[in-house]
C-alpha positions, 0 to 999 in steps of 0.5 A: 500500500505504501507504493500505491501511496507514493505513486498516487502522490507522484501522479497527482503532482505530475499531472496537477490533480489535487483531488488525487493527492488528497485521496491518496493521503486519505487512503494511506491514513486509513491504512496507517490508522488500521495498522496502528489500531491492530498493533495497539490492541491489547486490552490487558495493558493500559499504556499511554498514547504513543507520540507516533499515534498522536502525530498520525491523529493530528496529521489525519485531522489536518488532512481531513479538514483540508479535504472538506475545505477543498470540497467546499471551495469546489462547490461554492467557488467553482460551481463544481459539484464534484466537491461533494465527493471530497466533503464526504471523504473528509467527513468520514475521515473526521468521524474516524479521527473523532472516534479515535 
């Protein structure tokens, strides 16, 4: 999945497709969050939140806000309703950050 992430980021920059850039980040965010959840899933241990997990949460929060903002910009400034897809992805990501 890391190679798919790198490829999506490269292609989005090379072809100037900001939506692909944000979806690549969103997809990788879901993979990393799931991996860290499985790694930390041990109910018998009560340990503090690791710095890496805090960083992932903050980065996810920022990227999801940017995705929602991008969607709102596309809808209201460009009259392009494709921005609704970005808003949905951003809202899903924000919900997942909130439950984490």
